MARMIMI-490888 format. One record per residue (C-alpha): x negated, y negated, z negated; residue in three letters. Coordinates in steps of 0.02 Angstrom, whole numbers, plus 50000, padded with zeros to 5 digits. Last residue first. Example, Ala and Ser with C-alpha at 12.3 -4.5 7.8 and 13.67 -1.06 7.14 Angstrom:
# MARMIMI-490888
493165005349643ser;493855022549610ala;
# end
This chain:
# MARMIMI-490888
483054568241993arg;482964585942058ser;481244590942068ala;480634597542232gly;481154614542284leu;480094629442316arg;480894642742440gly;479174647942515gln;479514640642656glu;479644621842554asp;481374618242492ser;482434606042573phe;483414590842519val;485254587242583ile;485684569042564glu;487554565542552val;488094546842569arg;489004531342532arg;487364521442460asn;487154516442650gln;488994512442661ala;488724500242506arg;487404492042590gly;488344486842746lys;489824479942647glu;488674470242571ser;488234466042376ala;487974485942331asn;486094481442386glu;485304496842463ala;484544514142431val;485744516742265pro;484974529442137phe;486494530242032arg;488314526842104glu;488674545842061gly;487474556642067tyr;488324571942109gly;487364589342127gln;487344604842215val;486184619642251glu;486224629742382ile;485214646442418arg;486314657242292lys;487864650642409ala;487144663542555asp;487414654442713ile;488674662042829gly;489684648642901leu;490834648842755asp;489314645642657val;488674630542747leu;490394622242733val;490724626342548asp;488934617042534ala;489514602342637val;491094600542534thr;490264603142364gln;489224587842420ala;490794578442459arg;491534583342300ala;490144577942189arg;489944560542255ser;491954559442231leu;491894564742057ala;490504553142009gln;491504538842103asn;492904542942000glu;491964541141833gln;491124524641880lys;492954515641939asp;492824506242084gly;491524501142192ser;489594504642135ser;489264515942295asp;489264533842311ser;488114547142302tyr;488154566242328gly;486744577942341glu;486474594042416ile;484854605342357arg;484274617142494val;483554634442488ile;482204638842625arg;481684659142625arg;482954663142761pro;482054652642889asn;482974656343054leu;484944655242959gln;484284640542877leu;483924630643031phe;485484637843118gln;486634631342994val;485834614542987leu;485954613443154lys;487984617443156leu;488064605843005val;487564591543127thr;488744596343268arg;490164599243148asn;490094580643075ala;491004571443189ser;492574583943159ala;492614575242993lys;492234582342837leu;493224579442684asp;492884571642536ala;494094558042530his;493854539642488gly;493504534042663thr;493724549342775asp;491844557242793phe;490564558042920leu;490304538642926val;489674539442730asp;488264546042824gly;487414562842804leu;485484561742766thr;484244574042790met;482854576642665val;481094584742678leu;480434585642501gly;480714578042328arg;479234567642368glu;480164561242531thr;479714568042716glu;481214558642789thr;482544570642915thr;483174559343047ala;484224573743123leu;483234571443277ser;481824580843224val;482734594543173met;483464596743331gln;481894597543430glu;481194612943281glu;482984618543324leu;482764621943500trp;480644626743501asn;481264639943360ser;483064645843445gln;482054650743606glu;480734658043528gln;482084668743434val;482954673543608ser;484464665443640leu;486154673043612leu;486174670243444lys;486724654043501ala;488284660743565glu;488854668243407arg;488514652743305leu;489434640543428ala;491024654943411leu;490754651343210gln;490794633243226leu;492444635443353arg;493324646343218gln;492804633243074arg;493574620143157glu;495324628643204leu;495474633943021glu;495064616242964leu;496554610543080lys;497494624943030ala;497434618442830ala;497764602642902arg;499454605442967glu;499944616442819gln;499474603242701asn;500504590042787val;501894602742809gln;501964604342618leu;501934585042573ser;503434583042709ser;504314596942611lys;504004589542448glu;504654569642515ala;506304579242578ala;506634588042429ile;506394572342322glu;507304561742443ser;508794575942435tyr;508634573942235arg;508694557042222gln;510294556442310ser;511224571442212leu;510704561642051tyr;511434544042140ala;513084554842176tyr;513294561441986his;512944544241924gly;514294537142020val;515304548941972asp;514884546441798ser;515224530641797ala;517054532441867ser;517264526642050gly;518574513442105trp;517774501542185tyr;516044495042223ser;514994510142103ser;516044522742200leu;515604516242355arg;513724514442302asp;513704532842257ala;514594538342423arg;512994528542514ala;511894535842402leu;512454554342442ser;512704548842639glu;510904542642623gly;510074558142534ala;511084569142645arg;510024560542797ile;508414561242715val;508784580442677asp;509074583142876lys;507654572642929pro;506494582442837ala;504614585142927ser;504954570443070arg;505704558842950leu;504664562042809val;503154559742922ser;503514545242979pro;504014536742803asp;505134522442780glu;506634534842746lys;505584542342621val;505194527142519thr;506974517442564gln;507854534442481phe;506644533242321gln;507174515442277asn;508994518242327arg;509014532842196ala;508144521842050ser;509454509242073glu;510874519942056leu;510124530741919ala;509854513741822glu;511854506941851ser;512454525741811ser;511594522841649asn;512324505041610gln;513864512441666gln;513784526841556gln;513204513841404gly;514634501841433ala;516064516841426cys;515164524541263gly;515364506041195gly;517054505641247leu;517584519241175ala;516614513040995leu;517664499241013leu;519304507141050ala;519054519640901cys;518714505440791gly;520194496440832ile;521304511340811phe;520734512740640val;520974495440606pro;522764498040653arg;523324511840559ile;523244502940369ser;522694513740245met;
# end
């Protein structure tokens, strides 16, 4: 048996393994570059996790140097992996801080609304009744076959999101006070969307927006048993979806009031 063919075969296998390692390290390096580019261009990430972004850049620079000169494929892959992990950690810290800031903002708004409610309770019942009667008229309620309906337009929500803007607080406060003074009335909160985008996503968003309004009412003291929630998606438009103005009208939440005996009109 000749030793030379065996030696050549082993050498070829080793070269193949090295080539595979080199390809893997190149892919890891490219992925690390992309992730680092993303986090370093995100102001919120730079604000939340500057040290991790710096570490990601340092690890990436070392992987680049090793790749360009004398480093092994395993060393390049090691530092590329470190850069990726630091980029991921920075992004995760940023996301956590954004969520914490949002929760703090929502809590502040909730406390402000509750304070306003406590102040309003200092008024006499007669004063409240007269005031609320005027306010319900100003809410642009409409008498329909389903009952009295109040519409919250898309302007009270960020585009594509279910969170209520701060500008909705005044409207919500009036609604809460009306329900407090009319404890037998119940409401059905209905969400609607335009026809743009995916039908299932529209359905989910319309339901989520209606549920957000319901959650705020419950958080401010309205019994959840007095509230029904429906999401209708892009069904039952009130305007043509061919124009931006029409689509904006269709992106809405409608609040249907029962009569004074608590009887709601039939749902759609």
